[in-house]
NUPATI-310972 format. One line per field, with one value per residue: residue number from 1; x, y, z of N, C-alpha, C in turn. Coordinates in steps of 0.1 Angstrom, whole numbers. Layout:
REM NUPATI-310972
i [NUM:...]
n_east [X:...]
n_north [Y:...]
n_up [Z:...]
ca_east [X:...]
ca_north [Y:...]
ca_up [Z:...]
c_east [X:...]
c_north [Y:...]
c_up [Z:...]
***
This chain:
REM NUPATI-310972
i [1:2:3:4:5:6:7:8:9:10:11:12:13:14:15:16:17:18:19:20:21:22:23:24:25:26:27:28:29:30:31:32:33:34:35:36:37:38:39:40:41:42:43:44:45:46:47:48:49:50:51:52:53:54:55:56:57:58:59:60:61:62:63:64:65:66:67:68:69:70:71:72:73:74:75:76:77:78:79:80:81:82:83:84:85:86:87:88:89:90:91:92:93:94:95:96:97:98:99:100:101:102:103:104:105:106:107:108:109:110:111:112:113:114:115:116:117:118:119:120:121:122:123:124:125:126:127:128:129:130:131:132:133:134:135:136:137:138:139:140:141:142:143:144:145:146:147:148:149:150:151:152:153:154:155:156:157:158:159:160:161:162:163:164:165:166:167:168:169:170:171:172:173:174:175:176:177:178:179:180:181:182:183:184:185:186:187:188:189:190:191:192:193:194:195:196:197:198:199:200:201:202:203:204:205:206:207:208:209:210:211:212:213:214:215:216:217:218:219:220:221:222:223:224:225:226:227:228:229:230:231:232:233:234:235:236:237:238:239:240:241:242:243:244:245:246:247:248:249:250:251:252:253:254:255:256:257:258:259:260:261:262:263:264:265:266:267:268:269:270:271:272:273:274:275:276:277:278:279:280:281:282:283:284:285:286:287:288:289:290:291:292:293:294:295:296:297:298:299:300:301:302:303:304:305:306:307:308:309:310:311:312:313:314:315:316:317:318:319:320:321:322:323:324:325:326:327:328:329:330:331:332:333:334:335:336:337:338:339:340:341:342:343:344:345:346:347:348:349:350:351:352:353:354:355:356:357:358:359:360:361:362:363:364:365:366:367:368:369:370:371:372:373:374:375:376:377:378:379:380:381:382:383:384:385:386:387:388:389:390:391:392:393:394:395:396:397]
n_east [153:153:129:96:95:111:128:146:178:206:239:268:301:330:362:365:349:313:280:248:216:178:154:136:103:89:90:104:110:120:122:145:150:173:199:234:265:303:337:361:390:417:428:443:425:406:372:337:316:287:261:234:216:190:170:171:159:177:203:215:202:222:216:229:255:276:306:318:340:361:365:352:327:335:348:322:308:279:258:228:215:203:223:236:230:257:270:245:208:193:185:187:199:190:210:218:245:265:296:311:324:346:338:356:330:311:288:274:259:234:216:220:215:187:179:187:162:143:145:138:143:142:160:161:183:201:211:248:261:284:322:343:374:401:430:453:471:491:493:497:503:492:475:495:494:470:489:513:524:535:514:500:489:458:433:402:378:350:319:287:275:301:336:365:397:429:467:481:502:533:543:536:533:530:518:520:505:498:483:455:419:386:353:317:293:264:246:267:262:246:258:285:321:338:364:379:403:426:443:455:434:411:416:399:415:408:384:372:351:339:320:304:302:317:340:328:328:353:380:380:369:386:400:425:439:454:432:415:413:387:378:405:439:441:464:458:458:451:467:447:437:409:389:364:346:325:301:297:273:257:230:217:222:210:179:174:177:203:230:259:281:278:289:311:342:364:356:371:399:388:366:333:317:282:302:432:419:401:431:431:450:477:504:523:533:536:522:529:515:514:521:530:555:579:592:625:662:669:648:619:595:589:596:616:604:613:611:630:635:644:643:651:672:687:706:704:704:675:659:661:643:627:608:590:600:587:583:584:569:546:530:529:519:523:516:521:537:554:563:576:592:586:578:550:565:590:590:574:605:617:624:618:635:626:633:629:636:650:652:683:709:742:758:746:739:712:692:699:682:649:633:633:619:615:603:595:583:561:543:526:499:495:478:455:456:471:466:478:488:519:546:575:609:637:667:690:727]
n_north [1480:1496:1505:1493:1458:1427:1403:1386:1370:1359:1357:1340:1340:1326:1316:1310:1293:1294:1300:1299:1314:1305:1319:1343:1351:1380:1402:1423:1423:1397:1365:1342:1317:1299:1278:1273:1262:1263:1254:1268:1282:1302:1326:1354:1386:1371:1374:1374:1372:1390:1392:1404:1400:1409:1383:1378:1376:1383:1396:1393:1417:1442:1445:1453:1453:1438:1433:1412:1407:1382:1382:1396:1378:1356:1370:1377:1355:1346:1361:1387:1403:1431:1438:1467:1473:1481:1502:1509:1526:1522:1494:1466:1436:1406:1388:1356:1343:1319:1313:1282:1263:1232:1201:1173:1157:1127:1131:1154:1151:1139:1160:1181:1169:1169:1190:1200:1182:1196:1218:1237:1245:1263:1257:1232:1221:1205:1211:1204:1181:1174:1175:1153:1147:1135:1117:1106:1081:1059:1029:987:959:960:943:936:946:935:929:920:942:970:989:1022:1042:1056:1071:1079:1091:1090:1110:1106:1130:1142:1141:1135:1134:1114:1122:1108:1082:1072:1039:1016:989:990:1027:1058:1085:1105:1127:1155:1160:1170:1169:1178:1163:1149:1129:1111:1089:1069:1076:1064:1066:1062:1048:1048:1025:1026:1023:1043:1058:1041:1005:992:988:979:984:1005:1005:1025:1027:1054:1051:1037:1053:1070:1053:1046:1061:1092:1102:1091:1078:1048:1035:1008:993:967:962:955:931:931:917:895:904:928:963:997:1024:1051:1078:1093:1112:1125:1159:1174:1196:1225:1239:1269:1277:1250:1246:1263:1261:1238:1244:1238:1249:1260:1250:1230:1211:1198:1192:1221:1245:1233:1248:1241:1251:1259:1280:1286:1279:1246:1232:1243:1228:1197:1173:1184:1175:1175:1202:1230:1269:1304:1334:1360:1391:1421:1445:1461:1495:1493:1512:1532:1536:1547:1542:1521:1489:1462:1429:1398:1360:1336:1301:1270:1238:1227:1199:1194:1211:1219:1220:1206:1211:1240:1264:1297:1333:1348:1386:1410:1445:1475:1473:1470:1455:1424:1401:1365:1344:1317:1282:1254:1222:1197:1164:1146:1120:1126:1117:1121:1152:1157:1157:1182:1215:1245:1269:1306:1333:1370:1392:1421:1427:1440:1458:1454:1472:1487:1500:1498:1472:1440:1420:1415:1403:1373:1338:1308:1274:1246:1214:1197:1212:1221:1213:1194:1172:1182:1208:1242:1276:1308:1338:1347:1357:1384:1382:1402:1400:1383:1387]
n_up [824:800:774:761:749:764:755:777:787:810:809:824:838:851:858:832:825:813:823:810:816:809:791:790:781:771:793:810:838:846:865:873:889:893:898:902:899:910:913:928:928:954:945:942:925:909:888:889:864:849:820:802:778:753:737:702:666:648:659:694:715:736:770:794:823:847:870:894:923:935:959:971:974:988:1013:1027:1027:1023:1006:994:972:956:922:904:870:847:819:807:806:834:852:874:888:911:932:950:964:973:991:998:1026:1026:1045:1063:1073:1075:1090:1089:1060:1058:1067:1046:1026:1032:1029:999:994:994:978:947:914:886:863:869:884:911:940:948:973:983:972:954:956:932:928:907:904:895:874:869:858:837:804:775:740:715:693:708:716:740:759:746:771:782:808:813:835:850:860:867:839:844:829:825:811:808:806:775:780:778:760:777:808:828:833:845:856:877:882:888:899:900:916:915:937:940:958:974:988:963:938:916:907:881:864:832:813:781:754:737:740:723:719:749:782:806:837:863:890:911:940:956:982:992:999:1019:1039:1047:1071:1076:1056:1034:1006:998:978:959:931:918:882:861:833:828:835:862:878:871:882:898:912:932:949:965:977:997:1001:1025:1016:1033:1039:1049:1046:1046:1073:1086:1078:1089:1115:1132:1152:1137:1151:1160:1143:1146:1136:1124:1096:1065:1037:1011:988:972:954:954:941:949:942:941:947:941:968:974:973:952:952:951:958:949:956:968:976:1002:1005:1021:1005:989:993:975:958:969:970:960:947:929:933:937:940:959:967:987:996:1021:1033:1010:987:959:926:923:941:941:937:922:916:887:884:898:881:900:922:953:964:956:930:924:917:908:902:917:911:926:928:952:976:1002:1024:1022:1017:1048:1060:1054:1050:1044:1026:1020:1004:1002:973:960:927:919:900:894:902:921:955:969:994:987:998:1010:1033:1051:1054:1070:1072:1085:1068:1079:1092:1076:1062:1040:1021:1024:1015:1022:1028:1036:1054:1057:1081:1071:1081:1092:1076:1093:1107]
ca_east [160:151:113:87:95:124:134:160:189:219:250:276:309:340:370:368:333:305:262:237:201:170:154:120:97:87:93:112:113:119:124:149:152:181:213:251:277:315:343:370:407:414:437:433:423:395:360:324:312:277:262:221:208:176:173:163:161:193:216:207:206:231:207:237:265:281:309:320:355:357:372:335:317:345:346:308:307:267:253:221:216:205:238:230:239:266:267:228:205:186:183:192:197:189:215:218:254:276:309:309:338:340:344:356:323:300:276:266:257:219:214:223:205:175:182:187:151:133:148:135:149:141:173:165:200:202:224:257:260:301:331:348:386:408:439:454:486:496:488:508:500:482:476:493:481:469:499:521:533:532:501:500:478:455:424:391:369:333:313:279:279:313:345:380:411:447:474:485:514:543:546:542:525:529:519:520:498:504:472:442:406:378:339:306:286:247:241:277:252:238:269:297:332:342:375:381:416:425:451:451:415:408:415:401:421:401:378:373:339:344:308:315:297:330:347:322:334:368:383:385:367:399:399:438:443:451:421:417:406:381:385:416:444:441:471:459:456:456:464:442:429:396:385:351:341:308:298:290:258:250:216:209:220:197:168:171:179:213:239:268:289:281:294:328:355:363:354:388:399:388:356:327:303:265:313:428:423:407:435:432:459:489:518:533:524:541:519:530:508:508:534:527:565:581:604:641:673:667:637:611:578:588:609:614:608:612:610:639:634:649:641:669:686:692:713:708:694:663:649:658:633:624:597:599:603:579:588:581:554:549:523:532:509:532:503:532:531:568:564:589:592:588:566:548:570:600:584:582:610:621:623:615:639:624:640:622:646:652:662:690:720:757:769:735:739:703:698:694:669:638:629:632:612:617:592:589:567:554:537:519:485:498:472:442:464:473:462:476:497:534:554:589:618:648:682:704:742]
ca_north [1473:1497:1505:1481:1444:1424:1386:1386:1364:1362:1345:1343:1337:1327:1308:1300:1284:1305:1294:1309:1309:1304:1329:1347:1359:1395:1404:1434:1424:1386:1357:1331:1313:1291:1275:1275:1261:1261:1250:1281:1288:1316:1330:1373:1391:1366:1377:1364:1386:1389:1401:1403:1407:1405:1378:1385:1365:1378:1397:1399:1434:1443:1450:1456:1440:1441:1421:1412:1401:1366:1383:1405:1369:1350:1377:1375:1340:1349:1378:1383:1415:1435:1450:1476:1470:1492:1509:1509:1537:1515:1477:1459:1420:1403:1374:1348:1336:1311:1305:1269:1257:1218:1196:1159:1149:1121:1130:1166:1143:1135:1175:1184:1164:1167:1206:1193:1178:1209:1230:1235:1256:1264:1249:1216:1219:1197:1211:1191:1179:1170:1176:1145:1148:1123:1115:1089:1083:1051:1015:982:948:957:933:941:951:921:927:919:954:977:998:1034:1039:1071:1068:1085:1094:1097:1110:1111:1134:1151:1132:1140:1122:1123:1126:1094:1073:1063:1026:1006:978:1001:1038:1066:1099:1115:1139:1152:1158:1171:1166:1181:1156:1156:1116:1102:1072:1067:1078:1058:1069:1046:1050:1034:1029:1023:1017:1057:1058:1022:993:990:978:982:996:1001:1010:1026:1033:1065:1047:1032:1065:1074:1046:1053:1074:1108:1102:1095:1060:1056:1019:999:986:961:964:945:930:930:905:895:910:945:973:1010:1036:1062:1083:1095:1123:1131:1170:1178:1211:1231:1250:1275:1274:1239:1246:1269:1253:1226:1250:1233:1258:1255:1248:1216:1207:1191:1200:1235:1242:1239:1259:1240:1259:1261:1293:1285:1282:1241:1235:1242:1220:1178:1168:1194:1169:1180:1216:1248:1280:1314:1340:1373:1396:1431:1443:1476:1499:1493:1517:1545:1535:1547:1542:1509:1473:1449:1418:1383:1351:1324:1292:1259:1227:1220:1202:1195:1223:1215:1225:1197:1218:1254:1280:1313:1333:1360:1400:1422:1457:1485:1466:1465:1443:1416:1389:1361:1333:1306:1267:1245:1210:1188:1152:1140:1112:1130:1115:1127:1164:1159:1159:1191:1227:1257:1285:1316:1351:1377:1401:1431:1429:1452:1454:1446:1485:1492:1502:1493:1465:1430:1407:1426:1394:1360:1328:1294:1272:1231:1212:1194:1220:1225:1201:1190:1164:1189:1224:1251:1292:1317:1346:1348:1372:1383:1387:1404:1390:1382:1386]
ca_up [812:790:775:756:757:756:761:784:799:816:807:836:831:861:860:820:820:811:823:802:821:801:779:797:769:770:810:820:853:847:872:867:898:888:907:895:909:901:920:923:937:958:935:939:914:898:888:880:851:843:809:800:765:748:727:688:657:640:668:702:718:748:782:807:823:857:876:912:928:938:977:977:982:999:1027:1039:1021:1023:1001:989:974:938:921:893:858:841:805:807:821:841:857:885:890:923:930:961:963:987:992:1008:1030:1034:1062:1066:1083:1066:1098:1077:1047:1060:1069:1036:1014:1033:1023:990:984:994:967:932:909:869:853:872:892:922:951:951:988:983:966:955:950:928:925:899:905:881:874:872:855:824:796:767:731:708:687:712:719:752:753:755:781:792:816:818:845:849:879:864:830:841:827:824:799:815:797:771:787:766:764:790:812:845:833:858:856:890:877:898:893:908:909:920:943:948:970:976:989:950:928:915:900:867:853:821:807:768:743:727:736:713:725:765:789:821:840:878:892:928:944:968:995:998:1005:1028:1048:1049:1077:1071:1042:1023:1002:991:978:947:931:910:869:857:820:826:837:873:885:864:893:892:923:934:963:962:987:996:1014:1023:1017:1042:1035:1060:1043:1052:1087:1092:1076:1101:1130:1137:1147:1126:1162:1161:1136:1150:1130:1121:1090:1059:1026:1000:991:958:949:949:937:949:946:954:941:952:971:972:978:950:948:962:953:960:957:967:990:1006:1010:1018:995:991:990:971:950:983:967:951:949:921:943:933:953:959:979:985:1004:1030:1038:1000:982:943:914:922:952:943:929:918:907:874:890:894:887:909:926:967:961:940:929:916:912:898:914:915:912:935:925:960:986:1013:1038:1021:1020:1059:1065:1044:1054:1036:1032:1013:1009:989:969:950:919:914:889:899:909:931:967:975:1000:978:1010:1016:1043:1049:1057:1074:1077:1084:1061:1086:1097:1066:1060:1026:1022:1020:1014:1030:1020:1045:1050:1068:1080:1062:1089:1088:1075:1103:1102]
c_east [158:132:110:90:106:122:142:169:197:232:261:291:328:348:371:355:323:291:255:224:192:161:138:111:91:83:105:115:114:129:130:147:162:193:224:260:293:323:356:380:405:422:435:433:411:383:354:318:298:273:247:220:196:177:162:166:177:206:206:209:209:223:222:247:266:294:314:340:355:361:357:326:326:345:333:306:289:264:241:212:214:222:228:242:244:265:251:222:200:189:189:190:200:199:218:233:262:286:312:323:330:348:343:344:312:287:272:259:241:212:212:215:189:176:179:171:140:136:140:138:143:145:172:176:195:215:230:259:278:311:340:363:394:419:446:466:494:486:497:500:496:488:487:486:481:475:511:529:531:519:504:488:472:442:413:385:358:331:300:279:290:320:356:388:424:453:479:497:523:546:549:529:520:532:516:516:501:491:459:430:399:360:327:297:276:245:257:269:253:250:283:307:337:355:379:398:418:438:450:437:409:403:409:411:418:397:380:359:338:327:312:308:309:336:341:324:345:373:386:378:378:399:416:443:445:436:419:405:397:380:397:425:438:451:470:452:457:454:456:437:420:393:371:353:332:308:290:284:255:234:209:210:209:180:161:175:191:222:252:282:291:282:311:337:355:362:370:385:392:371:346:314:295:255:325:425:425:420:438:447:477:501:528:537:529:534:524:525:509:519:528:542:570:597:614:652:667:653:629:597:580:603:607:618:609:612:618:634:643:645:649:664:689:697:713:699:683:655:655:651:633:616:603:597:593:584:580:566:557:542:519:525:516:521:514:529:544:562:577:583:594:578:562:558:581:601:586:588:620:619:621:621:637:629:635:631:638:659:667:700:733:759:760:739:729:705:690:679:662:632:627:620:613:606:591:579:562:544:528:508:489:491:456:447:462:475:464:487:512:540:568:594:628:662:687:721:748]
c_north [1479:1499:1494:1466:1435:1407:1381:1374:1370:1350:1352:1339:1339:1311:1300:1292:1300:1294:1306:1308:1310:1321:1335:1359:1378:1402:1412:1433:1406:1375:1345:1319:1301:1290:1273:1274:1258:1256:1261:1281:1300:1324:1344:1373:1391:1374:1372:1380:1381:1396:1400:1409:1401:1400:1378:1376:1369:1380:1401:1412:1433:1449:1455:1442:1444:1428:1422:1405:1393:1371:1389:1388:1355:1354:1377:1360:1332:1358:1371:1400:1416:1442:1456:1471:1484:1490:1505:1519:1531:1500:1473:1442:1417:1389:1368:1343:1332:1309:1295:1265:1239:1213:1180:1151:1143:1127:1143:1159:1144:1151:1179:1179:1164:1186:1208:1191:1187:1224:1228:1247:1253:1257:1233:1211:1216:1204:1204:1194:1176:1176:1163:1153:1136:1125:1106:1090:1070:1036:1002:968:950:949:939:939:937:915:922:929:960:983:1010:1041:1056:1064:1081:1085:1096:1099:1114:1115:1140:1139:1142:1130:1127:1123:1107:1089:1068:1049:1020:996:986:1010:1045:1080:1109:1127:1141:1158:1159:1169:1169:1167:1160:1148:1109:1086:1065:1071:1073:1066:1059:1054:1035:1039:1022:1029:1031:1059:1051:1015:993:981:977:989:990:1011:1013:1034:1043:1064:1043:1042:1070:1065:1043:1058:1087:1108:1103:1079:1060:1039:1018:994:977:960:951:946:932:920:903:902:933:956:987:1016:1042:1065:1092:1101:1130:1147:1174:1191:1218:1245:1256:1275:1262:1236:1254:1263:1243:1227:1241:1248:1253:1249:1236:1208:1194:1203:1211:1231:1244:1248:1257:1244:1255:1271:1281:1293:1276:1238:1242:1228:1207:1178:1176:1190:1174:1193:1229:1258:1293:1325:1357:1380:1414:1437:1461:1481:1495:1508:1530:1550:1534:1546:1528:1502:1465:1439:1406:1373:1341:1319:1279:1252:1221:1206:1199:1208:1227:1221:1218:1204:1232:1261:1292:1322:1341:1373:1406:1436:1468:1477:1459:1458:1435:1407:1382:1350:1326:1292:1262:1236:1206:1173:1146:1132:1125:1125:1119:1143:1167:1161:1170:1204:1243:1269:1294:1325:1359:1389:1407:1428:1441:1447:1454:1456:1491:1493:1498:1478:1459:1424:1419:1414:1380:1354:1315:1285:1251:1224:1207:1203:1228:1210:1201:1181:1171:1206:1233:1266:1301:1331:1340:1361:1373:1383:1393:1398:1392:1379:1372]
c_up [803:785:764:762:752:763:765:787:800:814:819:835:844:857:845:819:822:813:815:811:808:795:786:786:774:781:808:830:857:860:869:877:894:895:895:900:902:914:915:932:945:956:936:927:904:901:882:873:845:833:806:789:763:740:712:681:648:652:682:711:732:756:794:813:840:864:891:914:933:955:984:976:987:1011:1036:1037:1023:1021:993:986:956:936:905:881:851:828:800:812:829:840:866:885:909:923:943:960:977:985:1001:1013:1027:1043:1056:1077:1073:1078:1090:1068:1048:1061:1056:1025:1018:1033:1010:982:989:983:956:922:894:865:862:883:909:930:952:966:992:972:967:946:944:924:921:898:891:882:870:862:845:810:782:754:722:698:694:722:734:749:757:764:785:796:812:827:846:865:869:849:831:839:824:819:811:803:790:776:774:767:772:798:826:842:846:853:865:887:888:893:904:904:918:925:943:956:966:981:974:941:925:905:891:862:845:818:794:762:735:726:726:722:740:772:802:825:857:881:906:931:957:983:1000:1006:1015:1042:1057:1062:1069:1058:1033:1020:994:990:964:945:918:896:860:843:817:824:853:880:882:877:890:907:926:945:960:977:990:1011:1011:1018:1025:1045:1048:1058:1050:1072:1094:1092:1087:1115:1137:1139:1145:1141:1166:1150:1135:1146:1125:1104:1078:1047:1014:995:974:966:943:941:927:953:945:942:947:953:966:974:970:939:956:955:959:952:957:982:990:1012:1015:1012:1002:989:985:965:970:980:957:953:932:926:929:944:949:967:975:996:1008:1036:1027:990:969:935:916:931:952:934:925:909:895:887:887:893:891:909:941:972:957:941:918:910:900:909:902:917:915:933:941:969:996:1023:1034:1022:1035:1066:1059:1053:1045:1038:1021:1016:996:987:961:945:917:904:902:908:919:942:974:980:986:984:1010:1027:1037:1058:1061:1079:1072:1076:1067:1092:1091:1062:1041:1018:1016:1013:1019:1023:1036:1042:1061:1064:1078:1076:1084:1086:1084:1104:1114]
***
């Protein structure tokens, strides 16, 4: 890391979040021993960036950088390696990274908490035991403002030091948000989820305090019901869905000597890297990510693909969508999301009819349709989300 002495620290960036290590004084071989956790999606092209600096009184000096593609963390799930610094003559950084699958099993919790208690980090971080997904749907029976008008209600959701705010709804005693949030949870047996309603972030409209141990006692670790508000009217309630997912760290499995096959259910697709959704509750969301395509017509080396789809049996504007066109690309990445206003029950009665097309001019003789896919929605796990590849089939006359 250069000659002489340095006071090095590290900046880590991923998904718009930045972490900074503590500074180690006068050391060219620093040992940080710090833990950072972040929830990430599996969208293609994501990177984790690392930059090292020498702390100085006026301007910090650059000591090197490197970046990792997220797929290189996901594929092995666990890595323990040295990485060479770029843009400098010498230097390496040692990282231990784990991409954590989640499981809907409370039986794993004690094993994970036991592993937690054995860990000590310089930044006082405590490894998370679970991820909590919260879907705040709506409220009803809220009180009027003191002046007799209906309130403009927003909700603040807290778990330890982490908090989120919903949008502020137009004047109503029955506001609807339909918003999803997620939290890293250290100990579901001890922690509390708090939801506070207010008029435009001022006048209090009621509070719900939900001990997460109540979610632990629910089948499938899912609590989905109306909850009464304290500090409001007797009929004031909010409707929310809280889902707990245990973080299936292999380090906890190894430290306890228990085989990963003993966990019962298979691991699911929500992940944390030590890590929607993961997107919580994908009942209204349909993401399109990446395709591998053949070339079409005279453009032997390329196509201009886009995707159009419809949710059958309806054939109208409310169920039709299409992506942007990707120019001259046989491996397009769309990374687009489409929203549909259906209940889970309505979705189960529908069928996805998807067509990948080549954007061509009206006079072109190239073929327009590249491939098709039809899929019954009830084959998809909408509650937990579903990410996988599907084969396109040729159009049949």
